[in-house]
N, C-alpha and C positions, 0 to 999 in steps of 0.2 A: 711777887705782889704787883709789880708794874704791869707784867704781862696779863695777869688776871684782871686788873683794872681796865686794860685796853680791850680785852675781850668783852667785859661787861659794857663798856662804852659802845663797842661795835654792835652788840645785841640790842642795846637801848636805841641806837641809831636806826637799826632795821625795824624795830617796833614802832618807832616814831614815824618812819617813812611809810610803814604799812598803814598806820592810823591816818596819816595825812592823805594817803591814796584813797582810803575808804571814805574819808570825810569830805575830801575836795573833789576827787575824780568821779566817784560813784553818783553823787547828786547831779553832776553835770551830764553823765551818761544817761541817767534816768530821765532827766529833762529832755535830752536829745531824742530819746525814744518816744516820750510823751508828746513832744512837740511834733514829731513826724506823724503820729497817729492823729493828733489834733488837726494838723494841716490837711490830712486826707479826708476828714469828716466835716470840716468847717467851711461854710460858704460866706461868712460875714466878716472875715478878717479885713481890717482897714489897711490901706496902702499908705505907709508913712514915708515912702521914698520921695524926697523932694524933686528927684529927677524924672518921676513918672509924668508923662504928658497926657494930653486928652485922648490920644490913640490907645495908650495902654489901659486907661480907665474904661474906654469903650470896649476893648477886648475882654476885660474882666467882667463887665456887665453882660457881654454876649456869652461868655463861658458860664456865668451864673444862670443865665436864661436857658442855655443848653442843658445844664445840670438839672434844673427844675423840670424841663421837658422830659429828660431821660428818666428822672425819678417818677414822673407821672406815667410815662409809658411803661416803666417797670411795674408800677403798682397796678396798672390796668392789665398788664400781661399776667401778673400773679393772680388777680381777681378772675381772669378768664381761665387760668390753669386750675384755680380752686373750684370754679364752677364745673369744669370738665371732670376734675377728680371726684366732685360730689355726684355728678351724673354717672360716672363709671362705678362709683361705690353703690349707687342705687341699682344699677343693672346687675352688678355682681351679687347684691343681696337677692335680687329676683332669681338669678341663676342658682343661688344657694337654696332658695325655696323650691324652685322647680326640680332641682336635683334631689331634694328631700322627698318631694312628692313622687318623683320617678322611682326612687329607691323603695318607697313604700309599695308602689305598684309592682315593682320587680319582686319584692318579698312576697307579696300576695300571689303573684303568678307562680312563684316557687311552691307556695302552699297548694295552689290549684293543680300544679303538675303532680305533686305527691298524691293529692286526692284522685287525680285522673289515673295515676298508676294503680291505685287501689281499686278503682272502678273497673279498670281493664283486667286486673288480676281476678276480681270477682267474676267478671264476665267470662274470662277464660275458664274459670272453674265451672261456671254454669254450662258453658259450651261442652266441656269435657263430660259433665254429668249427663247432658242431653245425648251426647254421642254414646255414652255407656248405656243409657236407658233405651235408646233406639236399638242398640245391639240386643239388649235383653228382650225388647218387644219383638224383634225379628225372630229371636230364638223361641219366644212364647208362641208366636204365630206358626212357626214351623212345628212346634210340639202340638199345637192345637190341630194343625192339619193332619199330623200323624195320628193323633187321638181320634180325630173325626174318621180317618180312614179305617182305624181299628174298630171304631164303633160301627161304621158302615159294614165292615166285614163280619163282625159279631152279630149284628142285626140280620145280615143276609143269611148267615149260618142258622141263627135261631129261627128265622122265617122258613128257611128250607126244611129244617127239622120239623118245625111245626106243620108244614104242609105235608111232609112225609108221613107223620103220625096221623094227620087227618085222612090222608089217602088210605093209610093202612086200616084205620078204623072204619072208613067208608067202605073199603073193600070187604072187611070182615062182616059188616052188617048189611051189605047190599048183595054182594056176589056170593058170599058163602054163609048165608044165614044159618044153615044147618051144620056148619063146621064144628061149632062148640058142642052142639048136641050130638054130632057124629062122634066127636072125640069122647064124649061122656058115655054114650051108649055103645060105642064100639070098643071101649076099653075092656080088657080081659079080667079086670078085677079092681078091687079098691086101690090096691097099690099102683096099678097102671093108671087108674083114674087120677089118683093123687099126683103121680108123676107128670101126667099130661096137663093137669090143672096148674101145677107148679111151673111148668115150662111156659104156659101161656102167661102166667103172672110175672115170670121173670122178664119175658119180652116186654110186657107192658111197663114193668118197673124200670127197665132199662130206658125205654122211650121217655118215661116221665123224668128219670134222672138226667138224661141227656138234655131234655128240654129245659130242666131247671138250671143245668150248668150253662147252657147257652144263654138263658135269661140272666144269670149272674154275670156272665161275660159282658153282656150288653149293659147291665147296670154299672159294672166296673168301668167300662169304656165311657159311659155317660158321666160317671162321677169324675173320672180323670179329665174329661173334656171340660166339665164344669169348673174344676179346680184351676185348670189352665186358663180358662176364660176369665175367672175371677182374678187370677194373677195378672193377666193381660190388662184387665180393666184397671187394676191398681197402677200398672205401669203406664197405661194411657193417662190416668189422672195425674200421675207424677210428671209425665211428659208435658201435660197442659200447664202444670204449676211451674215447671222449669222454663217453658217457653214464655210464660208471663213474666217470670223473673228476668229472663233474657231480654224481653222487650223493655222492661223497666231499666235494666242496666244500660241497654243501648240508648234509651232516652236520656239517662243520666250522662252517658258518654257524649252524646250529641250536645246536650246543654253545656256540659263542662268544656267541650271543645269550642263551642261558640263563645263562652265566657273568656276562655284563655285567648282566643283570637281577638276578642274585643280589647282585652287588657294589653295584648302585645301591640295592637294598633295604637292604644293610648300611650304606651311606652315610646312608640315611634314618633308620635306627636310631641311628647316631651323632648325627645332627642332633637327633633327639628327646631323646637322653640329654644332649647338650650343652645343649639348651634347658632341660631339667629342672634341670641343675646351675646354669645361669645364673640361673634363677628362685631357686634356693637362695642364690646369691651376692647377688642383689638383696634377698632377705629378710634375709640377714646384714647387708648395708649399712644396711637400714632399722633393724634392731635396734641396730647400732653407732651410728647417728645418734641414736636414742632414748637410748642409753647416754651419748653425748657431751652431749646436752641435760641429762640427769640429773646428769652430772658437773659441767657448767657451773653448774647450779642449786646443787649442793652447794658448789662453790667460791665462788660468790657469797655464799651463806649463811655459809660459813666466813670469808670476808673481812669480812663485817659483824660476825660474832661476835668475830673477832680484833681488829677496830677497836674494838668495844665494850669488850673486855677491856683493850686497850692504853689506852683512855681511862680505864677504871676503875682501872688500875694506874699511870696517869700520876702521876709524883711531883708533889706540890703543896707549895710552900713554906708552912710554917705561920705565918710572920710572926714578929715580934719582932726584937730586936737580936741581932747576931752576937756570938760569943765573940771576945775580943781575940786575934788570931792570934799575937802576939809577947808572951807573958805576962811581966809585970814590966818590960817595956820600952815606955814610952809616948812617948818623944821622937820627934818627927816631923822627919826630916832633909830631906824634900822633900814638899810637899803636892800634892793633886790640883789641876790647873788649868794654865794657861799658865806656862811657865818658860823660863829659859835652860838649855839642855841642858848638863850638866857636862862631857861629853866631846866632843860635837859642836860646842858653842859657838854654837848657834842657838836662837831662840825657837821653842818647839813645845809642844804639849799634853802634859802629864804625866797619863796616864790612870789613876793609882793613888796610893796613899799609901806613902811610904818610911818604914818604922819602923826606926830605928837600934837595933841589937842586936849583941852580940858573936857572933863565929863559933861555931857549935856549939850556940847556944841553941835551944830547941825552937820549931818552927812548928806551930800547932794549927789544926785544921779549924774554920772560923768557924761552921759549922752542919752539921746532918745532911745527908748526900748520898752521891753515888756518884762515884768518881774517874773522870774521862773523859780525862785526859791526865797522863802522868808521863814527862817526857823532858828533852831538852837542846837549846838553840839558842844560836847565837853571841851574840844580844842578850839573851835572857832567862836564859841559863845553865841550871842545873837548875831545872825548874819543874813545878808540878802544877796541875791544874784540877779543880774539884769542881762537879758539877751538884746543885743543891738543889731542883730542881723549879720549875714556874711560869716556865720560861725565865730562871732566875736562876743565874748561875755566878760562882764566886770563883776568882781566880788568884793563885798564890804563886810569886815569881820570885827568882833569884840564890841559891838554896839551895846549901849545901855538900853536902847529901845529901837525897834524897827516899826516904821509907820506905814508900810505898804504890805500888800498881800499878793499871793501868787495870781498871775493873770492880769494884774493891773498894768495899764499903760502909763509910762512916765516920760517926761520931757527932760532935756538936759537942764540941770540946775534945780530940779524939783527936790524938795527935802524928802528923804526916804527914811531917816532915822537920826539917832543921836550918838555921839561918841561915848564910849564907855571902856570897861576893862573886864568884860565877861570872858569866860573860857580860859584857855591857857595864856595868861597875860600878866606882865609885871607892872602895868600902869595904864592910865587912860591913853588911848591912841586909836587911830583908824588903820587897820591893815587893809590896804587896797591892792587887789590882784587883777590880772588880765589874762584871759584864756583865748587863744586863737587856734581854730581847727582842732580843738580837743586838748591842747597843751598850754601850760603856763608860758607866758612871754614877758619880756621886760616892759613894765608899765610906762617907763619913760619914752617908749616909742609913740605913745599917744598923749602924753601930758605936756603942758606948756612949760 
């Protein structure tokens, strides 16, 4: 049972120390971080160090002046950068528009190229048709020449036969007028006469038949020639039509070629203009990079100036003893050091001095400083914390009321609240604690 009780007391001690750490240490750490940030951005902190001389004040004023000048230079540099960025954005927008227009022309040229290919294909077909038609015309001309030769030959044969018959008839009627009569009267009888007459008739029929055959040959040759000439006429007409189409296609080809050349020249102009604008963008980027470098240099100088100002304005504790924070009441109900906790019942470190005083009696600031905490917690009750500089902080707990606020400047002896028994307390008293360099120290080192 005793061992279990000891373990429970140990766990309670750990819990209490954890709560104390969270409630006492964390607010101080949070203040330290907040204070550092505030010192980096504030230019108006007052110098409360009584040892600052006129030279230090002059240095602070000079630092503030330099900081304002750096801020103005940074603002001007940012404005210049913004102007450059705006100009670059405008040029980039123009490049985008030019690129869109160029792409439209490129697409149009691709369409023209396709149309040009079709024109050239059509022209090639026409050229092939012309070549084929010319070959047919040549064949027709050769056939006509052959037909003409055949016609000439047939006509010559017909004329020769015709002349031969004429000569024969002329001979029969001029040189041998009595031949027929001789044949008739010299015949030996009717049968002989008939034979002789039939012979003469056969000769004449043969001549007539041959003449008719030659005439038909001439007519056939003429008809063949006529057909060939008509065919050639059609081929000639077709040739004229093909040549007209060829001329039209060549004209289309020339027009399309001229249009494509014009559009390609237009694309070249777009490329040149885009190149010029991209050179402008590159120049803008160079100037913006230079401006960024200038801004970075200004910011670095500004950080150094602000750090120097923060260091110059850093609160420094002037030394000396604290004002007694519970005036007229000097009885100590619980001192700094190890003790048996009155409510938890365990041995633990008491990190302050408990000053017994009636509720409502004043609580005074122990030294000049700035209020960094004014709040309430379940263990500390109403409490306040004051930064005196040089990493020295005083803490006032269990107050019935706190009369100051965070950021407020106080002087030694100023009333900051009233004694009470709030939080974890067994009666009215002021718990007064001191922290140095982030750790609790014995308050008697600073009290009278």
